[in-house]
C-alpha positions in Angstrom: -10.7 -20.3 12.8 -7.5 -21.5 11.3 -6.3 -20.6 7.8 -3.9 -22.1 5.3 -1.0 -19.8 6.3 1.2 -20.4 3.2 -1.7 -19.6 0.9 -2.4 -16.5 2.9 1.2 -15.4 2.7 1.3 -16.0 -1.1 -1.9 -13.9 -1.5 -0.2 -11.2 0.7 2.9 -11.2 -1.6 0.5 -10.7 -4.6 -1.4 -7.9 -2.8 1.8 -6.1 -2.0 2.8 -6.3 -5.6 -0.6 -5.0 -6.7 -0.2 -2.1 -4.2 3.3 -1.4 -5.6 2.0 -1.4 -9.1 -0.9 0.9 -8.0 1.6 3.5 -6.8 3.9 3.1 -9.8 1.0 3.7 -12.2 -0.4 6.6 -10.1 3.0 8.3 -9.9 3.4 8.4 -13.6 0.1 10.4 -13.9 1.0 13.0 -11.3 2.1 16.5 -12.3 2.7 17.6 -8.7 6.3 16.6 -7.8 5.8 16.1 -4.1 2.7 13.9 -4.6 4.5 11.9 -7.3 7.4 11.4 -4.9 5.0 10.2 -2.2 3.7 7.6 -4.5 7.2 6.6 -5.6 8.2 6.1 -1.9 5.0 4.1 -1.3 5.7 1.9 -4.3 9.2 1.1 -2.9 7.8 0.4 0.6 5.2 -2.0 -0.9 8.0 -3.8 -2.6 9.8 -4.1 0.8 6.5 -5.4 2.3 6.4 -8.1 -0.4 9.9 -9.1 0.6 8.9 -9.4 4.3 6.1 -11.9 3.3 8.4 -13.7 0.8 10.9 -14.4 3.6 8.2 -16.4 5.4 6.8 -18.1 2.3 7.7 -21.8 1.9 6.3 -22.2 -1.6 8.6 -22.9 -4.5 6.4 -21.3 -7.2 8.0 -17.9 -6.7 11.7 -18.7 -7.2 12.8 -15.0 -7.5 10.9 -12.3 -5.7 12.5 -9.6 -7.9 11.5 -11.3 -11.1 8.0 -11.8 -9.7 7.7 -8.2 -8.7 9.0 -6.9 -12.0 6.3 -8.8 -14.0 3.6 -6.6 -15.6 0.7 -5.5 -13.3 -2.2 -7.8 -12.8 -4.9 -5.8 -14.6 -7.6 -7.8 -12.9 -6.6 -6.8 -9.3 -8.8 -4.3 -7.6 -5.7 -2.1 -6.9 -5.0 -1.8 -10.7 -8.6 -1.6 -11.8 -9.3 1.2 -9.3 -6.3 3.4 -10.4 -7.0 2.6 -14.1 -10.6 3.7 -13.7 -9.5 6.9 -12.1 -7.1 7.6 -15.0 -9.8 6.9 -17.6 -12.3 9.2 -15.8 -10.7 12.3 -14.4 -7.4 11.8 -12.7 -6.3 14.4 -10.2 -3.7 14.2 -7.4 -6.5 14.8 -4.9 -8.6 11.9 -6.2 -5.6 9.6 -6.4 -4.6 10.4 -2.8 -8.2 9.8 -1.7 -8.2 6.5 -3.4 -4.9 5.6 -1.9 -6.1 6.4 1.6 -9.1 4.1 1.1 -7.0 1.3 -0.3 -4.5 1.5 2.6 -7.3 1.5 5.2 -8.8 -1.6 3.7 -5.5 -3.3 3.5 -4.7 -2.5 7.1 -8.0 -4.1 8.2 -7.3 -7.2 6.1 -3.8 -7.6 7.5 -5.1 -7.3 11.1 -7.9 -9.8 10.4 -5.4 -12.2 8.9 -3.0 -11.8 11.8 -5.8 -12.6 14.2 -6.4 -16.0 12.4 -2.7 -17.0 12.3 -1.5 -19.4 15.0 2.2 -19.1 14.1 3.6 -16.2 16.2 6.4 -15.4 13.7 4.0 -15.2 10.8 1.5 -13.2 12.9 4.3 -10.7 13.7 4.9 -10.1 10.0 1.2 -9.4 9.4 1.1 -7.1 12.5 4.2 -5.2 11.3 2.8 -4.8 7.9 -0.5 -3.6 9.3 1.4 -1.0 11.3 3.4 0.1 8.3 0.2 0.2 6.2 -1.3 2.5 8.8 1.8 4.7 8.5 1.2 4.7 4.7 -2.3 6.1 5.4 -0.8 8.8 7.6 1.8 9.7 4.9 -0.9 9.9 2.3 -3.2 11.9 4.6 -0.4 14.5 5.2 0.2 14.8 1.4 -3.5 15.1 0.8 -3.7 18.0 3.3 -0.8 19.7 1.5 -2.4 19.2 -2.0 -5.7 20.6 -0.7 -4.0 23.6 1.0 -5.0 22.5 4.5 -3.0 23.5 7.5 -0.2 20.9 8.0 -0.1 19.2 11.3 3.4 20.6 12.0 2.0 24.1 11.7 -1.1 23.4 13.9 0.4 24.9 17.1 1.3 28.1 15.3 -2.3 28.6 14.1 -3.8 27.6 17.4 -1.8 30.2 19.3 -2.4 33.1 16.9 
């Protein structure tokens, strides 16, 4: 099954912006400095992902990536509605990290599915790279989640196993 590659790339730029805004909004709510810093790093990386897609986008409707990314969040996006709902209900770092892991897993799957439908090897490579980096985001969030929850960190695992 073939897809309209440029339309998919444009949607991916928007998705990366939504993810960036998700992390920016979440970071502002966090009291835990390390968790906030994790979300700030992720927001910056999502901005970089948008740039990777922008470089392969042929459309002329986004003349400046920075101007586009600096526009207010799309309050209708599932990324923003999910973090807004969490803020309105009972925001905790734990819940925000759980939500972020879920969002990243879903995004990784979508990126891999899109990559499988793209015939252009250069475009496919951008999707596959972003899927890999998205998986790394999941691992980063998972590690921060373990810290917030007081779980044994993976770097200490050998110490605990030997004792």
